[in-house]
N, C-alpha and C positions, 0 to 999 in steps of 0.2 A: 503493499500499499504506499502510495506516495504521501509523505508527512509533510510536504512542503506547503507553506500558506499559499492561498489563491490571492493574488495580489490585484486590485482594482484601482484604478485612477478616476476621479470624479472630476470630469473636466468639460469645459465649454469656452471657446475662446471670447465669448460674450459676457459681461459682468451683469449682475441682478437677475440670474435665471434661478437663485435659489439653490445654488451648487451645494455651499456648506451645510444648509438645511437637510439636503438630501442625503449627504455624506454622514452626518451625525445621526440621522435616524435609521439608515441601513445598518450601520455600525452597532448601534445601541439594540435595534431589533434582533441583529443576529446574535448579541451578546445574551439577550434575554432568552433565546433559544437554546443557551447552553454552548453556544460556539465562543472560542476564545479569539478574541479581536483586537487588533492594534489599529487605531486611527492616527494617521501621520497628517499634521496640520502643515501644509506647503503654501497656503495662502498668506501672503503678505499682512492681511487685515486681522489675521488669527481668529476668525470667526468660528471655526470649528471648535476651538478651545474656549472661546467666550460663550458659544450655546451649551458648552458642558459645564459652564459655571467657573472656569479658570482663566486668570489673568497671569501677565508676566511675573507677578509677585509671588505666585504659588509655585514657580520652580526656578532653579538655579542653573540648570544646564539643558541644552535644547538641540535640536537637530542642527543647528549652527556649529556647535561643539563637534559633533560627530564628522560633519562633512568637510569642516576645514581642517581637520587633521589635528585637533586638540587631544590631548591624553585622556580620553574618556571612553566609556563603554555605552552599547545601547541601554544596557539596564540602569546606568546611572541617569538616563536622559527621560526614562519612560516615567509616566506619571499615572496611577491608578484612578480611572474615572469612574468606573461603576463596576458591579461584579461582572466578570469576564472581559471587560472593556478597558483597555489600556490607552492612553493618549501619549504620543511623541510629539510634543509642541515645538514650535519654531520662532526663532528670533532673526532680525536680519536678513529677510529673504532677498533684499536688494543686493545685500553684500554678497551673499552667496551667488547670486546670480552673475555679479560682477566678475566673481573669481571663476566661475564656470567657463567664461569666455576663454581664459587660459589653457583649458583641458582641450587637448587635441581630438579625444574620442569620448563621447558621453554614453556610448553604448552599453558600457559595463560599470559606469561610475557609481551608481547607487548600490548595484549588486555588491561592488567591492567594499564601498564604505559602510553598508549596513550588513556585512558578512555574517554576524553573529545572529541575526534575526531568525535563520532557519531553525535555531537551537532554543529558542524561547516557547515553542509550542503553539504558535497561534496558527489558527486554521484559516483566518482571513486578514488581510492588511487592507485598509481601505485609505486612499490617499486622497486628501481634498485639495485641489490644484488651484492655482490662481488663474484669473480670467483674462488670460492673454498668452500670445506666443512668447516663450522665453526660454533661457537656456536651462532653467530649473525645470520647466515643463517638458522641454526636450528630454531631459535626463528620466522624469517620470515615466514619459511614454514607453521609452526603451525597458525601463524596470518593471512596468504593469504586465500582468498576462492579459488584461482585459480592461475595457473602457466603458464607463458608465456616462452616458451624455445627458443632463438635464437640459430641457428646453422651455422656457418661458412661453406659453401660448399667447403670445402677442406678436403683431406683424413683424417688427424690427429683428426680434430673436429668431422668429421662423425663417426670415429670409437668409439668416447667417447660418442656416445648417450646413450648407455645403463646406463651408469652411474648414470643419473638422476633417473632411476627406481630403482637402487640400494640405492640411497640416500633415497629417499620416503620410500621405505621399511624399511630401518634401523631406520626411525623416526616412523614407524607405521601409515604411511600416505598413502592414496588410490592414486594409479596413475591416477585415473579419475580426479584428480585434474588439470591435464595438459590440459589447454584448447587450446593453439595454439602452434605448432612448426614453427618457421619462419626461412625457409633457407635464409642465408644473404650473401651478397657479392659475388653474384653468376655471374660468368664470363661465359657468354653463348656462347663465341667464342673457348672455349677449349673443348676438349673430356674429359678431367678428371672432368670439372665443370658438364658438362651433366651426367657422370656416378655417380658422387657423389650426385647429386640432385635425380637421379634415386634411388639411394640406400636409400636415405632418404625417399623417397615416399614408397617404399617397405617395409622398416622397420615399418612404420606407416599403411601399408595397411588396408584399412576397418574401420580406425577411424576417418576420416575426420577432423583431427586436423591439418594438414599440409597446410600452406598457399600459395600463390604464392609467388615465390622467390623475395627478393630484389636484384636488380642487383647492381653490383659493379660501382659506380658512383664517380668521382672526386668531383663533386659539394657537394655530402653529407660529404666527409671529410672537404672541404673548410669552408663549413657554421658552422661546430662545432668548428674549430679552430678559428673562428670569434665571437663565443658566440651568434650564430643565429641557427634557424631550417631552414629546407628546404623551409617550409611555408613562410619564411621571405626572401629566398634567391634565390630559384629557382624553379618555379611553376612546370616545368616538372618533376623533380626529386620527388616533393612531392607527385605526383599522386601515386606513389608506396605505401606510407605510407596510403594513403587514403583508400585503399584496407583493410588494417589491422584495421584501426579505423572504418570502416562500418563493418567489420566482428566481432570486438569486441562488438560493440553497438547492433548487432543483437543477439549475445548470451545472452546479459542481458535483451534484449527487452526494452531498455532505450533510 
């Protein structure tokens, strides 16, 4: 049996699509099901950490120390976030990005710097990426086994869907790495929302990677502002993420 963790990058080149919300809730949902999960926060705004209730005052070492060759181990940088869910927080993502321009080959950079990861017993590693092309995201896409793409169900976000394929092509990576496309913040009351959702389904027709949409809910926004997940805040809202978690677990058969 392969004991290596399944590594997922949660990525969209456009900001404001709810990427960190998706990453946090998939990670916590898997943890609640008894899976051992590591969430890596690689977004410069640190939203994934904040949504779980952690600020930079809660940790002294971070991903920066690991990637920049400081004398530290992965275990020293990991924060216990919830039962079965650990967080690898980040600082100074811009500095990391600048340093990666000096690297001649990023295809194995993260695999090398996080080489102790496979010995820590994680079944899933979820990486919350920043919302733009960057050297950091280049490295993550080489590192990840699969990609989860949240797409806000509004015109500007929908029109940008093709950018992810262009990005993967530029890196020489196969678009088959895209495991799920998640229509997010869907307002089912509006004609625009329905039209944009139909466009997403048509764009990916025949691929079976588009999930059921995540509806726009004030409870989801409220809980992240409090450093909680919907699993801890609103049972009804959490059911939407349950569908994503079940689908993810079925992909890997774990």
